[in-house]
N, CA, C and O atoms as a Tinker XYZ file with bonds, in Angstrom:
   476  protein
     1  N     65.842000   34.635000  -38.053000    73     2
     2  CA    64.944000   35.478000  -37.438000    64     1     3
     3  C     65.823000   36.610000  -37.065000    63     2     4     5
     4  O     66.989000   36.523000  -36.681000    81     3
     5  N     64.950000   37.936000  -37.266000    73     3     6
     6  CA    65.313000   39.289000  -36.970000    64     5     7
     7  C     65.425000   39.405000  -35.522000    63     6     8     9
     8  O     64.903000   38.473000  -34.911000    81     7
     9  N     65.986000   40.331000  -34.807000    73     7    10
    10  CA    66.347000   40.862000  -33.744000    64     9    11
    11  C     64.764000   41.312000  -33.421000    63    10    12    13
    12  O     64.050000   40.858000  -32.527000    81    11
    13  N     64.518000   42.055000  -34.138000    73    11    14
    14  CA    62.881000   42.356000  -33.656000    64    13    15
    15  C     61.646000   41.559000  -34.114000    63    14    16    17
    16  O     60.496000   41.982000  -33.998000    81    15
    17  N     61.930000   40.557000  -34.560000    73    15    18
    18  CA    60.774000   39.568000  -34.520000    64    17    19
    19  C     60.667000   38.589000  -33.305000    63    18    20    21
    20  O     59.839000   37.714000  -33.050000    81    19
    21  N     61.701000   38.996000  -32.688000    73    19    22
    22  CA    61.580000   37.996000  -31.669000    64    21    23
    23  C     60.527000   38.450000  -29.895000    63    22    24    25
    24  O     60.615000   39.544000  -29.338000    81    23
    25  N     59.716000   37.358000  -29.428000    73    23    26
    26  CA    59.081000   37.883000  -28.523000    64    25    27
    27  C     59.131000   36.901000  -27.267000    63    26    28    29
    28  O     59.236000   35.690000  -27.075000    81    27
    29  N     59.041000   37.702000  -26.749000    73    27    30
    30  CA    59.330000   37.135000  -25.405000    64    29    31
    31  C     57.778000   37.173000  -24.048000    63    30    32    33
    32  O     56.732000   37.821000  -24.106000    81    31
    33  N     58.287000   36.169000  -22.946000    73    31    34
    34  CA    57.173000   36.366000  -22.572000    64    33    35
    35  C     57.912000   36.100000  -20.901000    63    34    36    37
    36  O     58.722000   35.254000  -20.521000    81    35
    37  N     57.255000   37.169000  -20.205000    73    35    38
    38  CA    57.838000   37.334000  -18.669000    64    37    39
    39  C     56.521000   36.852000  -18.096000    63    38    40    41
    40  O     55.456000   37.118000  -18.653000    81    39
    41  N     56.602000   36.084000  -16.892000    73    39    42
    42  CA    55.708000   35.572000  -15.872000    64    41    43
    43  C     56.111000   35.564000  -14.506000    63    42    44    45
    44  O     56.496000   34.591000  -13.858000    81    43
    45  N     55.991000   36.699000  -14.149000    73    43    46
    46  CA    56.202000   37.281000  -13.088000    64    45    47
    47  C     55.181000   37.603000  -11.572000    63    46    48    49
    48  O     54.392000   38.500000  -11.869000    81    47
    49  N     55.009000   37.227000  -10.341000    73    47    50
    50  CA    53.920000   37.719000  -10.073000    64    49    51
    51  C     54.512000   39.238000   -8.916000    63    50    52    53
    52  O     53.890000   39.428000   -7.871000    81    51
    53  N     55.251000   39.811000   -9.147000    73    51    54
    54  CA    55.967000   41.041000   -8.650000    64    53    55
    55  C     56.268000   42.099000   -9.787000    63    54    56    57
    56  O     57.130000   42.182000  -10.661000    81    55
    57  N     55.294000   42.797000   -9.439000    73    55    58
    58  CA    54.949000   43.772000  -10.803000    64    57    59
    59  C     56.302000   44.469000  -11.023000    63    58    60    61
    60  O     56.663000   44.599000  -12.193000    81    59
    61  N     57.180000   44.984000   -9.936000    73    59    62
    62  CA    58.585000   45.629000  -10.068000    64    61    63
    63  C     59.733000   45.013000  -10.554000    63    62    64    65
    64  O     60.697000   45.697000  -10.901000    81    63
    65  N     59.741000   43.662000  -10.626000    73    63    66
    66  CA    60.697000   42.690000  -10.907000    64    65    67
    67  C     60.158000   42.366000  -12.580000    63    66    68    69
    68  O     60.856000   42.284000  -13.591000    81    67
    69  N     58.668000   42.223000  -12.435000    73    67    70
    70  CA    57.987000   42.211000  -13.940000    64    69    71
    71  C     58.437000   43.324000  -15.021000    63    70    72    73
    72  O     58.759000   42.954000  -16.150000    81    71
    73  N     58.456000   44.657000  -14.676000    73    71    74
    74  CA    58.683000   45.355000  -15.197000    64    73    75
    75  C     60.348000   45.663000  -15.849000    63    74    76    77
    76  O     60.622000   46.071000  -16.978000    81    75
    77  N     61.397000   45.282000  -14.614000    73    75    78
    78  CA    62.607000   45.289000  -14.807000    64    77    79
    79  C     62.752000   44.222000  -15.457000    63    78    80    81
    80  O     63.605000   44.415000  -16.322000    81    79
    81  N     62.206000   42.793000  -15.499000    73    79    82
    82  CA    62.649000   41.736000  -16.623000    64    81    83
    83  C     62.454000   42.249000  -17.939000    63    82    84    85
    84  O     63.410000   42.068000  -18.693000    81    83
    85  N     61.261000   42.965000  -18.509000    73    83    86
    86  CA    60.728000   43.188000  -19.363000    64    85    87
    87  C     61.481000   43.995000  -20.400000    63    86    88    89
    88  O     61.475000   43.887000  -21.627000    81    87
    89  N     62.238000   44.971000  -19.472000    73    87    90
    90  CA    63.257000   46.167000  -19.596000    64    89    91
    91  C     64.448000   45.339000  -20.363000    63    90    92    93
    92  O     64.870000   45.490000  -21.510000    81    91
    93  N     64.869000   44.365000  -19.289000    73    91    94
    94  CA    66.044000   43.478000  -19.638000    64    93    95
    95  C     66.021000   42.916000  -21.131000    63    94    96    97
    96  O     66.883000   43.065000  -21.997000    81    95
    97  N     64.730000   42.186000  -21.207000    73    95    98
    98  CA    64.725000   41.606000  -22.649000    64    97    99
    99  C     64.234000   42.405000  -23.943000    63    98   100   101
   100  O     64.292000   41.907000  -25.068000    81    99
   101  N     63.811000   43.512000  -23.721000    73    99   102
   102  CA    63.711000   44.469000  -24.645000    64   101   103
   103  C     65.362000   44.621000  -24.629000    63   102   104   105
   104  O     65.765000   44.144000  -25.690000    81   103
   105  N     66.495000   45.114000  -23.811000    73   103   106
   106  CA    67.733000   45.820000  -24.087000    64   105   107
   107  C     68.600000   44.747000  -24.478000    63   106   108   109
   108  O     69.813000   44.868000  -24.645000    81   107
   109  N     67.647000   43.229000  -24.678000    73   107   110
   110  CA    68.778000   42.148000  -25.010000    64   109   111
   111  C     67.894000   41.810000  -26.855000    63   110   112   113
   112  O     68.388000   41.161000  -27.777000    81   111
   113  N     67.043000   42.253000  -26.842000    73   111   114
   114  CA    66.831000   42.691000  -28.332000    64   113   115
   115  C     64.734000   42.228000  -28.727000    63   114   116   117
   116  O     64.168000   42.507000  -29.783000    81   115
   117  N     64.143000   41.588000  -27.638000    73   115   118
   118  CA    63.343000   41.111000  -28.131000    64   117   119
   119  C     62.001000   42.351000  -27.899000    63   118   120   121
   120  O     61.539000   42.810000  -26.855000    81   119
   121  N     61.686000   42.598000  -29.191000    73   119   122
   122  CA    61.142000   44.061000  -29.224000    64   121   123
   123  C     59.483000   43.639000  -28.920000    63   122   124   125
   124  O     58.666000   44.559000  -28.893000    81   123
   125  N     59.181000   42.706000  -28.772000    73   123   126
   126  CA    57.455000   42.464000  -28.363000    64   125   127
   127  C     57.734000   41.564000  -27.067000    63   126   128   129
   128  O     58.338000   40.496000  -27.167000    81   127
   129  N     57.180000   42.139000  -25.640000    73   127   130
   130  CA    57.174000   41.144000  -24.481000    64   129   131
   131  C     55.943000   41.678000  -23.879000    63   130   132   133
   132  O     55.486000   42.819000  -23.812000    81   131
   133  N     55.407000   40.172000  -23.328000    73   131   134
   134  CA    54.229000   39.817000  -22.744000    64   133   135
   135  C     54.536000   39.666000  -21.501000    63   134   136   137
   136  O     55.544000   38.997000  -21.272000    81   135
   137  N     53.782000   40.226000  -20.363000    73   135   138
   138  CA    54.086000   40.194000  -19.146000    64   137   139
   139  C     53.209000   39.379000  -18.266000    63   138   140   141
   140  O     52.537000   40.308000  -17.817000    81   139
   141  N     52.791000   38.459000  -17.769000    73   139   142
   142  CA    51.360000   38.799000  -16.921000    64   141   143
   143  C     51.958000   37.812000  -16.131000    63   142   144   145
   144  O     52.993000   37.261000  -16.506000    81   143
   145  N     51.186000   37.424000  -14.648000    73   143   146
   146  CA    51.346000   36.952000  -13.157000    64   145   147
   147  C     50.650000   35.761000  -13.051000    63   146   148   149
   148  O     50.662000   35.190000  -11.960000    81   147
   149  N     50.012000   35.254000  -14.032000    73   147   150
   150  CA    49.385000   33.759000  -13.233000    64   149   151
   151  C     49.375000   32.832000  -14.907000    63   150   152   153
   152  O     49.411000   33.184000  -16.086000    81   151
   153  N     49.305000   31.491000  -14.159000    73   151   154
   154  CA    49.561000   30.590000  -15.221000    64   153   155
   155  C     48.730000   30.671000  -15.872000    63   154   156   157
   156  O     49.125000   30.663000  -17.038000    81   155
   157  N     47.163000   30.795000  -15.751000    73   155   158
   158  CA    46.076000   31.155000  -16.997000    64   157   159
   159  C     46.206000   31.891000  -17.857000    63   158   160   161
   160  O     46.144000   31.529000  -19.032000    81   159
   161  N     46.441000   33.231000  -17.452000    73   159   162
   162  CA    47.591000   33.981000  -18.208000    64   161   163
   163  C     48.396000   33.778000  -19.254000    63   162   164   165
   164  O     48.094000   33.697000  -20.444000    81   163
   165  N     49.517000   33.694000  -18.697000    73   163   166
   166  CA    50.835000   32.881000  -19.426000    64   165   167
   167  C     50.096000   31.545000  -20.308000    63   166   168   169
   168  O     50.554000   31.352000  -21.434000    81   167
   169  N     49.353000   30.938000  -19.991000    73   167   170
   170  CA    48.906000   30.113000  -21.267000    64   169   171
   171  C     48.031000   30.338000  -22.580000    63   170   172   173
   172  O     48.117000   29.732000  -23.648000    81   171
   173  N     47.088000   31.461000  -22.186000    73   171   174
   174  CA    46.491000   31.941000  -22.734000    64   173   175
   175  C     47.709000   32.672000  -23.790000    63   174   176   177
   176  O     47.799000   32.352000  -24.975000    81   175
   177  N     48.469000   33.541000  -23.232000    73   175   178
   178  CA    49.536000   34.209000  -24.104000    64   177   179
   179  C     50.290000   33.133000  -25.144000    63   178   180   181
   180  O     50.289000   33.272000  -26.367000    81   179
   181  N     50.687000   32.456000  -24.699000    73   179   182
   182  CA    51.317000   31.127000  -25.299000    64   181   183
   183  C     50.389000   30.348000  -26.592000    63   182   184   185
   184  O     50.761000   29.862000  -27.660000    81   183
   185  N     49.383000   30.444000  -26.125000    73   183   186
   186  CA    47.935000   30.086000  -27.200000    64   185   187
   187  C     47.769000   30.901000  -28.223000    63   186   188   189
   188  O     47.414000   30.385000  -29.282000    81   187
   189  N     47.951000   32.157000  -28.176000    73   187   190
   190  CA    47.328000   33.078000  -28.807000    64   189   191
   191  C     48.499000   34.134000  -29.658000    63   190   192   193
   192  O     48.236000   35.046000  -30.442000    81   191
   193  N     50.113000   33.556000  -29.107000    73   191   194
   194  CA    51.015000   34.736000  -29.808000    64   193   195
   195  C     52.157000   33.723000  -29.933000    63   194   196   197
   196  O     52.266000   32.747000  -29.190000    81   195
   197  N     53.172000   34.088000  -31.128000    73   195   198
   198  CA    54.565000   33.355000  -31.015000    64   197   199
   199  C     55.725000   33.418000  -30.556000    63   198   200   201
   200  O     56.750000   33.825000  -31.104000    81   199
   201  N     55.492000   32.818000  -29.058000    73   199   202
   202  CA    56.479000   33.367000  -27.777000    64   201   203
   203  C     57.999000   32.466000  -28.608000    63   202   204   205
   204  O     57.938000   31.350000  -29.125000    81   203
   205  N     59.110000   33.251000  -28.527000    73   203   206
   206  CA    60.081000   33.230000  -28.944000    64   205   207
   207  C     61.445000   32.482000  -27.593000    63   206   208   209
   208  O     62.519000   31.907000  -27.771000    81   207
   209  N     60.741000   32.846000  -26.416000    73   207   210
   210  CA    61.399000   32.781000  -25.287000    64   209   211
   211  C     60.844000   33.353000  -24.246000    63   210   212   213
   212  O     60.234000   34.419000  -24.334000    81   211
   213  N     61.022000   32.609000  -23.008000    73   211   214
   214  CA    60.051000   32.926000  -21.803000    64   213   215
   215  C     60.659000   32.974000  -20.751000    63   214   216   217
   216  O     61.357000   31.962000  -20.690000    81   215
   217  N     60.790000   33.603000  -19.859000    73   215   218
   218  CA    60.889000   33.734000  -18.159000    64   217   219
   219  C     60.368000   33.682000  -17.319000    63   218   220   221
   220  O     59.379000   34.389000  -17.123000    81   219
   221  N     60.822000   32.817000  -16.467000    73   219   222
   222  CA    59.327000   32.467000  -15.870000    64   221   223
   223  C     60.082000   32.130000  -14.442000    63   222   224   225
   224  O     61.138000   31.559000  -14.170000    81   223
   225  N     58.906000   32.837000  -13.554000    73   223   226
   226  CA    59.153000   32.880000  -12.259000    64   225   227
   227  C     58.997000   31.699000  -11.428000    63   226   228   229
   228  O     57.843000   31.766000  -11.004000    81   227
   229  N     59.501000   30.754000  -11.018000    73   227   230
   230  CA    59.012000   29.511000  -10.240000    64   229   231
   231  C     57.934000   29.649000   -9.631000    63   230   232   233
   232  O     56.943000   29.081000  -10.090000    81   231
   233  N     57.843000   30.307000   -8.632000    73   231   234
   234  CA    56.921000   30.725000   -7.748000    64   233   235
   235  C     56.103000   31.550000   -7.441000    63   234   236   237
   236  O     56.400000   32.525000   -6.751000    81   235
   237  N     54.776000   31.297000   -7.944000    73   235   238
   238  CA    54.095000   32.420000   -8.485000    64   237   239
   239  C     52.824000   32.631000   -7.071000    63   238   240   241
   240  O     51.612000   32.800000   -7.210000    81   239
   241  N     53.341000   32.576000   -6.214000    73   239   242
   242  CA    52.323000   32.922000   -5.006000    64   241   243
   243  C     51.704000   31.359000   -5.082000    63   242   244   245
   244  O     52.365000   30.376000   -5.416000    81   243
   245  N     50.657000   31.354000   -4.798000    73   243   246
   246  CA    49.802000   30.215000   -4.847000    64   245   247
   247  C     49.787000   28.986000   -6.088000    63   246   248   249
   248  O     49.013000   28.044000   -6.259000    81   247
   249  N     50.760000   29.351000   -6.710000    73   247   250
   250  CA    50.626000   28.226000   -7.990000    64   249   251
   251  C     52.381000   28.335000   -8.532000    63   250   252   253
   252  O     52.942000   29.431000   -8.503000    81   251
   253  N     52.884000   27.477000   -8.857000    73   251   254
   254  CA    53.974000   27.538000   -9.862000    64   253   255
   255  C     54.034000   27.619000  -11.250000    63   254   256   257
   256  O     53.010000   27.526000  -11.927000    81   255
   257  N     55.178000   27.789000  -11.756000    73   255   258
   258  CA    55.021000   27.820000  -13.344000    64   257   259
   259  C     55.311000   26.356000  -14.121000    63   258   260   261
   260  O     55.787000   26.247000  -15.251000    81   259
   261  N     54.962000   25.414000  -13.360000    73   259   262
   262  CA    55.624000   24.369000  -14.043000    64   261   263
   263  C     54.247000   23.834000  -15.541000    63   262   264   265
   264  O     54.492000   23.478000  -16.693000    81   263
   265  N     53.139000   23.969000  -14.967000    73   263   266
   266  CA    52.638000   23.836000  -16.651000    64   265   267
   267  C     52.918000   25.062000  -17.814000    63   266   268   269
   268  O     53.016000   24.812000  -19.015000    81   267
   269  N     53.011000   26.206000  -17.327000    73   267   270
   270  CA    53.798000   26.974000  -18.272000    64   269   271
   271  C     54.927000   26.275000  -19.256000    63   270   272   273
   272  O     55.081000   26.160000  -20.472000    81   271
   273  N     55.643000   25.864000  -18.040000    73   271   274
   274  CA    57.137000   25.527000  -18.471000    64   273   275
   275  C     56.337000   23.936000  -19.539000    63   274   276   277
   276  O     56.700000   23.553000  -20.651000    81   275
   277  N     55.627000   23.569000  -18.978000    73   275   278
   278  CA    55.094000   22.014000  -19.993000    64   277   279
   279  C     54.918000   22.549000  -21.244000    63   278   280   281
   280  O     55.706000   22.403000  -22.178000    81   279
   281  N     53.786000   23.229000  -21.273000    73   279   282
   282  CA    53.664000   24.138000  -22.529000    64   281   283
   283  C     54.281000   24.742000  -23.244000    63   282   284   285
   284  O     53.816000   25.065000  -24.337000    81   283
   285  N     55.499000   25.080000  -22.868000    73   283   286
   286  CA    56.453000   25.638000  -23.744000    64   285   287
   287  C     57.207000   24.831000  -24.187000    63   286   288   289
   288  O     57.832000   25.025000  -25.229000    81   287
   289  N     57.299000   23.721000  -23.452000    73   287   290
   290  CA    58.315000   22.794000  -23.821000    64   289   291
   291  C     57.742000   21.768000  -25.212000    63   290   292   293
   292  O     58.533000   21.276000  -26.018000    81   291
   293  N     56.591000   21.623000  -25.267000    73   291   294
   294  CA    55.791000   20.988000  -25.988000    64   293   295
   295  C     55.657000   21.628000  -27.304000    63   294   296   297
   296  O     55.655000   21.050000  -28.391000    81   295
   297  N     55.518000   23.206000  -27.025000    73   295   298
   298  CA    55.875000   23.897000  -28.354000    64   297   299
   299  C     57.600000   24.110000  -28.699000    63   298   300   301
   300  O     57.901000   24.812000  -29.664000    81   299
   301  N     58.427000   23.621000  -28.060000    73   299   302
   302  CA    59.798000   23.655000  -28.331000    64   301   303
   303  C     60.254000   24.960000  -28.370000    63   302   304   305
   304  O     61.102000   25.242000  -29.217000    81   303
   305  N     59.782000   25.945000  -27.488000    73   303   306
   306  CA    59.916000   27.390000  -26.965000    64   305   307
   307  C     60.765000   27.447000  -26.096000    63   306   308   309
   308  O     60.433000   26.923000  -25.033000    81   307
   309  N     62.196000   28.091000  -26.160000    73   307   310
   310  CA    63.270000   27.900000  -25.140000    64   309   311
   311  C     63.073000   28.787000  -24.063000    63   310   312   313
   312  O     62.993000   29.939000  -24.489000    81   311
   313  N     62.928000   28.692000  -22.466000    73   311   314
   314  CA    62.669000   29.322000  -21.441000    64   313   315
   315  C     64.202000   28.906000  -20.710000    63   314   316   317
   316  O     65.171000   28.242000  -21.076000    81   315
   317  N     63.698000   29.994000  -18.980000    73   315   318
   318  CA    64.550000   29.617000  -18.139000    64   317   319
   319  C     63.935000   30.023000  -16.846000    63   318   320   321
   320  O     63.535000   31.187000  -16.871000    81   319
   321  N     63.765000   29.461000  -15.842000    73   319   322
   322  CA    63.322000   30.055000  -14.640000    64   321   323
   323  C     64.171000   30.904000  -13.794000    63   322   324   325
   324  O     65.390000   30.828000  -13.642000    81   323
   325  N     63.394000   31.671000  -13.302000    73   323   326
   326  CA    63.968000   32.554000  -12.218000    64   325   327
   327  C     63.197000   32.434000  -10.695000    63   326   328   329
   328  O     61.971000   32.332000  -10.694000    81   327
   329  N     63.911000   32.447000   -9.449000    73   327   330
   330  CA    63.763000   32.118000   -8.413000    64   329   331
   331  C     64.528000   32.794000   -7.308000    63   330   332   333
   332  O     65.754000   32.698000   -7.367000    81   331
   333  N     63.924000   33.554000   -6.173000    73   331   334
   334  CA    64.164000   33.818000   -5.100000    64   333   335
   335  C     64.365000   33.193000   -4.041000    63   334   336   337
   336  O     64.354000   33.859000   -3.005000    81   335
   337  N     64.561000   32.019000   -3.973000    73   335   338
   338  CA    64.440000   30.956000   -3.334000    64   337   339
   339  C     65.973000   29.918000   -3.344000    63   338   340   341
   340  O     66.451000   29.530000   -4.410000    81   339
   341  N     66.527000   29.617000   -2.140000    73   339   342
   342  CA    67.736000   28.821000   -2.443000    64   341   343
   343  C     67.366000   27.187000   -2.628000    63   342   344   345
   344  O     68.293000   26.406000   -2.840000    81   343
   345  N     66.410000   26.849000   -2.569000    73   343   346
   346  CA    65.810000   25.748000   -2.863000    64   345   347
   347  C     64.372000   25.578000   -3.327000    63   346   348   349
   348  O     63.529000   25.580000   -2.430000    81   347
   349  N     63.959000   25.433000   -4.562000    73   347   350
   350  CA    63.352000   25.177000   -5.641000    64   349   351
   351  C     62.150000   24.280000   -5.592000    63   350   352   353
   352  O     62.350000   23.113000   -5.255000    81   351
   353  N     60.830000   24.692000   -5.905000    73   351   354
   354  CA    60.070000   23.876000   -6.179000    64   353   355
   355  C     60.088000   22.247000   -6.651000    63   354   356   357
   356  O     60.742000   21.961000   -7.654000    81   355
   357  N     59.578000   21.498000   -6.135000    73   355   358
   358  CA    59.782000   20.170000   -6.703000    64   357   359
   359  C     59.043000   20.088000   -8.305000    63   358   360   361
   360  O     57.883000   20.431000   -8.533000    81   359
   361  N     59.863000   19.636000   -9.169000    73   359   362
   362  CA    59.869000   19.926000  -10.704000    64   361   363
   363  C     59.711000   18.517000  -11.171000    63   362   364   365
   364  O     60.294000   17.581000  -10.624000    81   363
   365  N     58.724000   18.354000  -12.434000    73   363   366
   366  CA    59.009000   16.785000  -13.243000    64   365   367
   367  C     60.412000   16.840000  -13.314000    63   366   368   369
   368  O     61.085000   17.802000  -12.943000    81   367
   369  N     60.940000   15.557000  -13.904000    73   367   370
   370  CA    62.107000   15.090000  -14.096000    64   369   371
   371  C     62.277000   15.812000  -15.643000    63   370   372   373
   372  O     63.469000   15.890000  -15.942000    81   371
   373  N     61.672000   16.171000  -16.334000    73   371   374
   374  CA    61.765000   16.930000  -17.979000    64   373   375
   375  C     61.904000   18.214000  -17.810000    63   374   376   377
   376  O     61.994000   18.911000  -18.820000    81   375
   377  N     61.959000   18.913000  -16.315000    73   375   378
   378  CA    62.046000   20.476000  -16.049000    64   377   379
   379  C     63.438000   20.639000  -15.569000    63   378   380   381
   380  O     64.140000   21.644000  -15.687000    81   379
   381  N     63.874000   19.011000  -14.765000    73   379   382
   382  CA    65.245000   19.484000  -14.265000    64   381   383
   383  C     66.354000   20.033000  -14.796000    63   382   384   385
   384  O     67.121000   20.528000  -13.970000    81   383
   385  N     66.723000   20.104000  -16.126000    73   383   386
   386  CA    67.869000   20.556000  -16.770000    64   385   387
   387  C     67.650000   22.128000  -17.014000    63   386   388   389
   388  O     68.602000   22.810000  -17.393000    81   387
   389  N     66.076000   22.836000  -16.737000    73   387   390
   390  CA    66.164000   23.798000  -17.222000    64   389   391
   391  C     67.070000   24.704000  -16.137000    63   390   392   393
   392  O     67.216000   24.622000  -14.917000    81   391
   393  N     67.737000   25.821000  -17.402000    73   391   394
   394  CA    68.552000   26.685000  -16.532000    64   393   395
   395  C     67.819000   27.551000  -15.316000    63   394   396   397
   396  O     66.618000   27.657000  -15.567000    81   395
   397  N     68.234000   28.269000  -13.943000    73   395   398
   398  CA    67.838000   29.106000  -13.478000    64   397   399
   399  C     68.240000   30.045000  -12.755000    63   398   400   401
   400  O     68.878000   29.734000  -11.749000    81   399
   401  N     67.972000   31.575000  -13.065000    73   399   402
   402  CA    68.787000   32.370000  -12.377000    64   401   403
   403  C     68.059000   32.930000  -11.518000    63   402   404   405
   404  O     66.849000   33.134000  -11.622000    81   403
   405  N     69.145000   33.363000  -10.127000    73   403   406
   406  CA    68.691000   33.563000   -8.717000    64   405   407
   407  C     68.299000   34.790000   -8.725000    63   406   408   409
   408  O     69.029000   35.569000   -9.338000    81   407
   409  N     67.101000   35.328000   -8.092000    73   407   410
   410  CA    66.672000   36.603000   -7.952000    64   409   411
   411  C     67.965000   37.268000   -6.987000    63   410   412   413
   412  O     68.852000   36.479000   -6.663000    81   411
   413  N     68.056000   38.477000   -6.604000    73   411   414
   414  CA    67.811000   39.670000   -7.874000    64   413   415
   415  C     68.907000   39.190000   -8.911000    63   414   416   417
   416  O     70.078000   39.005000   -8.582000    81   415
   417  N     68.486000   39.031000  -10.021000    73   415   418
   418  CA    69.225000   38.877000  -11.606000    64   417   419
   419  C     69.710000   40.057000  -12.239000    63   418   420   421
   420  O     68.942000   40.972000  -11.939000    81   419
   421  N     70.397000   40.359000  -12.789000    73   419   422
   422  CA    71.116000   41.371000  -13.925000    64   421   423
   423  C     70.791000   41.052000  -15.118000    63   422   424   425
   424  O     70.541000   39.867000  -15.337000    81   423
   425  N     70.716000   41.930000  -16.095000    73   423   426
   426  CA    70.785000   41.763000  -17.306000    64   425   427
   427  C     71.875000   40.758000  -17.807000    63   426   428   429
   428  O     71.514000   39.904000  -18.617000    81   427
   429  N     73.317000   40.790000  -17.349000    73   427   430
   430  CA    74.049000   39.867000  -17.468000    64   429   431
   431  C     73.534000   38.633000  -17.271000    63   430   432   433
   432  O     73.727000   37.857000  -18.208000    81   431
   433  N     72.825000   38.131000  -16.165000    73   431   434
   434  CA    71.819000   36.956000  -15.522000    64   433   435
   435  C     71.456000   36.513000  -16.746000    63   434   436   437
   436  O     71.975000   35.480000  -17.168000    81   435
   437  N     70.730000   37.051000  -17.340000    73   435   438
   438  CA    69.720000   36.856000  -18.360000    64   437   439
   439  C     70.370000   36.486000  -19.443000    63   438   440   441
   440  O     69.978000   35.529000  -20.110000    81   439
   441  N     71.609000   37.298000  -19.810000    73   439   442
   442  CA    71.836000   37.287000  -21.174000    64   441   443
   443  C     72.628000   35.883000  -21.277000    63   442   444   445
   444  O     72.289000   35.096000  -22.161000    81   443
   445  N     73.718000   35.542000  -20.358000    73   443   446
   446  CA    74.058000   34.532000  -19.992000    64   445   447
   447  C     73.213000   33.392000  -19.633000    63   446   448   449
   448  O     73.721000   32.272000  -19.679000    81   447
   449  N     72.248000   33.499000  -19.357000    73   447   450
   450  CA    70.991000   32.135000  -19.591000    64   449   451
   451  C     70.578000   31.783000  -20.954000    63   450   452   453
   452  O     70.411000   30.657000  -21.423000    81   451
   453  N     70.428000   33.026000  -21.561000    73   451   454
   454  CA    69.857000   32.729000  -23.146000    64   453   455
   455  C     70.874000   32.112000  -23.694000    63   454   456   457
   456  O     70.690000   30.998000  -24.182000    81   455
   457  N     72.050000   32.669000  -23.720000    73   455   458
   458  CA    73.137000   32.699000  -24.491000    64   457   459
   459  C     73.507000   30.654000  -24.464000    63   458   460   461
   460  O     73.926000   30.006000  -25.423000    81   459
   461  N     73.164000   30.102000  -23.036000    73   459   462
   462  CA    73.627000   29.093000  -22.683000    64   461   463
   463  C     72.494000   28.452000  -23.426000    63   462   464   465
   464  O     73.016000   27.480000  -23.971000    81   463
   465  N     71.535000   28.469000  -23.662000    73   463   466
   466  CA    70.370000   27.726000  -24.431000    64   465   467
   467  C     70.807000   27.876000  -25.911000    63   466   468   469
   468  O     70.325000   27.035000  -26.670000    81   467
   469  N     71.593000   28.753000  -26.426000    73   467   470
   470  CA    72.087000   28.857000  -27.512000    64   469   471
   471  C     70.990000   29.850000  -28.434000    63   470   472   473
   472  O     71.281000   29.799000  -29.629000    81   471
   473  N     70.114000   30.503000  -28.217000    73   471   474
   474  CA    69.608000   31.461000  -28.646000    64   473   475
   475  C     69.823000   32.647000  -28.912000    63   474   476
   476  O     68.928000   33.344000  -29.390000    81   475
C-alpha cells in the first residue's frame, strides 16, 4: 500500500483537537482524512470509504466510540483510542487491548501508537 493510498478517520467532538489530529495524520502520510464528531457520521464514513486507520476519541459527549470501534474491528481496520481522562469508559472485553493515547497528544505519540499496531 502506498503512502498516498492510506485513508484515516478521525472521530473527535472538539473541532480544534480534530483539526490538529488531521494535520498529524497528514504529516504521517495519510493523504485522505475523514473527520467527524458523532457515531452516526463515523459509521457512515466507514460504510462509504476504505478506511486504513482510525483515531477515535473515547468520549464523544453524550456517546462513546465503542460502536465505531466494533465496526472497525469487524472490518479488520486498525485504530487507536484517544482520551483526555485518567479513567476510561467501560468498553467490551474485545476492546480492552486497543492502544490509548492521552490528550493532549503529539505527533510522536500518534506515530508511536501506529507503529505499535504494526502499520
